[in-house]
Each structure stands twice: as structure tokens, then as C-alpha cells.
C-alpha positions as a Python dict, from the first residue, in 0.01 Angstrom:
ca = {
    (1, 'M'): (0, 0, 0),
    (2, 'T'): (-294, -130, -202),
    (3, 'K'): (-500, 80, -438),
    (4, 'N'): (-875, 136, -407),
    (5, 'R'): (-952, -165, -625),
    (6, 'S'): (-724, -446, -507),
    (7, 'I'): (-718, -821, -473),
    (8, 'L'): (-473, -959, -219),
    (9, 'V'): (-407, -1335, -228),
    (10, 'I'): (-221, -1526, 42),
    (11, 'E'): (-188, -1890, -53),
    (12, 'D'): (-159, -2170, 200),
    (13, 'I'): (-216, -1939, 495),
    (14, 'D'): (-182, -2232, 736),
    (15, 'C'): (181, -2268, 624),
    (16, 'S'): (260, -1896, 621),
    (17, 'I'): (204, -1790, 981),
    (18, 'D'): (268, -1912, 1332),
    (19, 'L'): (-72, -2042, 1435),
    (20, 'E'): (22, -2242, 1738),
    (21, 'N'): (152, -1985, 1984),
    (22, 'R'): (54, -1633, 1888),
    (23, 'E'): (91, -1496, 2241),
    (24, 'D'): (446, -1616, 2295),
    (25, 'G'): (645, -1292, 2315),
    (26, 'D'): (984, -1444, 2399),
    (27, 'E'): (1105, -1506, 2047),
    (28, 'Y'): (1002, -1173, 1895),
    (29, 'S'): (1267, -950, 1750),
    (30, 'G'): (1247, -573, 1804),
    (31, 'N'): (945, -559, 1571),
    (32, 'P'): (636, -738, 1709),
    (33, 'M'): (521, -809, 1351),
    (34, 'I'): (824, -1028, 1275),
    (35, 'K'): (908, -1348, 1455),
    (36, 'K'): (1214, -1526, 1319),
    (37, 'N'): (1156, -1362, 979),
    (38, 'Q'): (798, -1487, 972),
    (39, 'L'): (467, -1307, 983),
    (40, 'T'): (274, -1387, 1300),
    (41, 'L'): (-101, -1432, 1333),
    (42, 'S'): (-120, -1113, 1538),
    (43, 'G'): (66, -923, 1267),
    (44, 'L'): (-159, -1065, 996),
    (45, 'L'): (-475, -971, 1188),
    (46, 'N'): (-345, -615, 1231),
    (47, 'F'): (-260, -599, 861),
    (48, 'I'): (-606, -722, 752),
    (49, 'D'): (-783, -489, 993),
    (50, 'G'): (-571, -202, 863),
    (51, 'L'): (-671, -279, 504),
    (52, 'W'): (-1040, -278, 593),
    (53, 'S'): (-1019, 44, 793),
    (54, 'S'): (-810, 241, 543),
    (55, 'C'): (-987, 456, 291),
    (56, 'G'): (-1072, 285, -33),
    (57, 'D'): (-1365, 116, -192),
    (58, 'E'): (-1311, -230, -326),
    (59, 'R'): (-1073, -471, -160),
    (60, 'I'): (-1088, -848, -182),
    (61, 'I'): (-864, -1060, 36),
    (62, 'V'): (-832, -1426, -60),
    (63, 'L'): (-670, -1673, 177),
    (64, 'T'): (-627, -2034, 69),
    (65, 'T'): (-573, -2333, 292),
    (66, 'N'): (-598, -2710, 283),
    (67, 'H'): (-662, -2714, 659),
    (68, 'K'): (-930, -2466, 764),
    (69, 'D'): (-951, -2644, 1100),
    (70, 'R'): (-595, -2531, 1180),
    (71, 'L'): (-674, -2162, 1138),
    (72, 'D'): (-733, -1943, 1439),
    (73, 'P'): (-1100, -1845, 1484),
    (74, 'A'): (-992, -1478, 1505),
    (75, 'L'): (-887, -1500, 1141),
    (76, 'L'): (-1211, -1664, 1028),
    (77, 'R'): (-1460, -1443, 1210),
    (78, 'P'): (-1716, -1235, 1016),
    (79, 'G'): (-1572, -895, 936),
    (80, 'R'): (-1236, -1042, 848),
    (81, 'M'): (-1343, -1338, 637),
    (82, 'D'): (-1701, -1287, 529),
    (83, 'M'): (-1718, -1570, 279),
    (84, 'H'): (-1579, -1922, 304),
    (85, 'I'): (-1575, -2122, -19),
    (86, 'H'): (-1501, -2494, -11),
    (87, 'M'): (-1327, -2605, -333),
    (88, 'S'): (-1390, -2976, -358),
    (89, 'Y'): (-1263, -3237, -598),
    (90, 'C'): (-1399, -3240, -950),
    (91, 'T'): (-1739, -3404, -988),
    (92, 'F'): (-1873, -3538, -1314),
    (93, 'S'): (-2105, -3238, -1331),
    (94, 'G'): (-1801, -3012, -1298),
    (95, 'F'): (-1622, -3215, -1563),
    (96, 'K'): (-1907, -3157, -1809),
    (97, 'I'): (-1881, -2782, -1751),
    (98, 'L'): (-1504, -2799, -1815),
    (99, 'A'): (-1561, -3005, -2132),
    (100, 'S'): (-1811, -2749, -2255),
    (101, 'N'): (-1584, -2454, -2175),
    (102, 'Y'): (-1254, -2598, -2299),
    (103, 'L'): (-1365, -2830, -2579),
    (104, 'G'): (-1706, -2692, -2676),
    (105, 'I'): (-1883, -3027, -2626),
    (106, 'K'): (-2193, -3120, -2430),
    (107, 'R'): (-2179, -3496, -2493),
    (108, 'H'): (-1914, -3746, -2595),
    (109, 'W'): (-1897, -4121, -2618),
    (110, 'R'): (-1631, -4126, -2343),
    (111, 'F'): (-1844, -3941, -2086),
    (112, 'N'): (-1973, -4263, -1923),
    (113, 'E'): (-1621, -4399, -1884),
    (114, 'I'): (-1498, -4069, -1742),
    (115, 'E'): (-1790, -4055, -1500),
    (116, 'R'): (-1707, -4406, -1375),
    (117, 'L'): (-1339, -4319, -1334),
    (118, 'M'): (-1419, -3996, -1151),
    (119, 'E'): (-1625, -4196, -901),
    (120, 'E'): (-1313, -4398, -822),
    (121, 'V'): (-1047, -4127, -784),
    (122, 'E'): (-1017, -3775, -651),
    (123, 'V'): (-895, -3517, -900),
    (124, 'T'): (-912, -3142, -891),
    (125, 'P'): (-1083, -2936, -1161),
    (126, 'A'): (-741, -2782, -1236),
    (127, 'E'): (-590, -3126, -1306),
    (128, 'V'): (-874, -3212, -1545),
    (129, 'A'): (-855, -2874, -1720),
    (130, 'E'): (-479, -2915, -1760),
    (131, 'E'): (-532, -3244, -1944),
    (132, 'M'): (-799, -3089, -2167),
    (133, 'M'): (-572, -2800, -2263),
    (134, 'K'): (-303, -3032, -2396),
    (135, 'S'): (-486, -3069, -2727),
    (136, 'E'): (-737, -2867, -2927),
    (137, 'D'): (-858, -3191, -3088),
    (138, 'V'): (-1159, -3319, -2892),
    (139, 'E'): (-1076, -3689, -2937),
    (140, 'A'): (-713, -3641, -2837),
    (141, 'A'): (-810, -3429, -2536),
    (142, 'M'): (-1067, -3683, -2418),
    (143, 'E'): (-812, -3962, -2458),
    (144, 'K'): (-567, -3763, -2245),
    (145, 'V'): (-832, -3717, -1974),
    (146, 'V'): (-910, -4092, -1973),
    (147, 'K'): (-540, -4184, -1959),
    (148, 'F'): (-484, -3935, -1678),
    (149, 'L'): (-777, -4074, -1477),
    (150, 'C'): (-661, -4433, -1536),
    (151, 'K'): (-309, -4340, -1424),
    (152, 'K'): (-449, -4167, -1116),
    (153, 'R'): (-660, -4476, -1039),
    (154, 'S'): (-355, -4703, -1074),
    (155, 'E'): (-162, -4481, -833),
    (156, 'C'): (-453, -4493, -589),
    (157, 'V'): (-486, -4872, -620),
    (158, 'G'): (-117, -4899, -535),
    (159, 'K'): (-179, -4692, -223),
    (160, 'G'): (-505, -4873, -141),
    (161, 'I'): (-720, -4560, -164),
    (162, 'V'): (-954, -4617, -459),
    (163, 'R'): (-1303, -4510, -360),
    (164, 'K'): (-1497, -4782, -538),
    (165, 'G'): (-1445, -5083, -765),
    (166, 'G'): (-1224, -5106, -1068),
    (167, 'G'): (-906, -5287, -1154),
    (168, 'D'): (-582, -5158, -1296),
    (169, 'E'): (-638, -5258, -1657),
    (170, 'R'): (-864, -5062, -1883),
    (171, 'R'): (-1085, -5266, -2115),
    (172, 'E'): (-1316, -5125, -2376),
    (173, 'S'): (-1674, -5189, -2273),
    (174, 'D'): (-1977, -5242, -2499),
    (175, 'W'): (-2096, -4885, -2443),
    (176, 'E'): (-1751, -4751, -2538),
    (177, 'R'): (-1752, -4962, -2854),
    (178, 'R'): (-2104, -4843, -2941),
    (179, 'G'): (-1999, -4483, -2869),
    (180, 'R'): (-1704, -4508, -3105),
    (181, 'Q'): (-1928, -4662, -3372),
    (182, 'E'): (-2181, -4383, -3334),
    (183, 'A'): (-1904, -4126, -3358),
    (184, 'G'): (-1778, -4295, -3679),
    (185, 'D'): (-1453, -4398, -3514),
    (186, 'E'): (-1487, -4771, -3595),
    (187, 'Q'): (-1158, -4954, -3638),
}
């Protein structure tokens, strides 16, 4: 039972329930909620409806999926799922927010390079944040982000899925050199 103020999270809902044949009664055990030790769509709908109808004030149910198109419309209808939030890949704008939050910076000489790399590969905000958290030193953290993005690009090139331009080798450009000089990082 959940308390009045509860958050229930079911990750990868498309992998957790039998979406394909919810009306097939042949394989049910004695309990209609359990089919081969798995929760069925019908059982999940009854569970969610029960949570909403039970007394209590504040309940949030979060379902995650990588394949919204595979979910039954009965699960997605208003009243069960009132808000649908698409979590896309990290954009450069999102990266700048992460850099500000994690590293306390608004600008850096590597931002142009990172923007270019992010146009070529798809990375999640969580992947970028993970790289930033590996070091409290801004320069080291930014270097880790660049190396991560370059590695990701190399992997994508190998698979033939880079979005735009770019080779495998990373060369320092004029703007990078100028950025290092302005930051006093001349070598």
C-alpha cells in the first residue's frame, strides 16, 4: 500500500508487461493478475485505477519507456497518464545548463568544440553529467567530456551512424588554440 504522498516508478514498462495479447485467458494461472509470473496489462490497469480511486492526496506514477508506440492506448489515456514527457538526447543548450550546474561555468574555451561534437553524436544528459562528475577541476572535467564525445563519435563512425561531418582524429583548431591562450593555458 502507498502512503498519501507517494511516487511510484515503473521503469521500462514496455518490457515489464505483456502488451501483445492482454485478452488471452488461456495461460493465466488461478490469479488473473499473474500470467507466467508476470504482471499483465489488465492487472496493471486495475492497479493504477485502484491507486487513483483509493483515498489519499498526492500520488505520482512515473512510467518510463523507450518505445511509447508499443504501449497500449488504454495505459496512455488521460486519467491514467495525464502528462507525457519526451526525454531527448542532450542538446548544446542542455549541456550549458549541466556545465553551469555541475561546474559553475557559463563559458569555456572548449564550448565550441563540444557543440560541434554534440551535433555529430547522440548522448544523453545523464552520460554528459556522469563525465562532468568525474572531476571537480573544470579543465579536467571538460577534457573528460571532450574525450567521451570523441570516443562516442568514433564508435558511431565505426557503425556508420554519425549525424554530420567529422573524422576520427581530433585536431586542435585555431579557435581552440586561441581559447587556451585566452584562458592562460598556453603550452
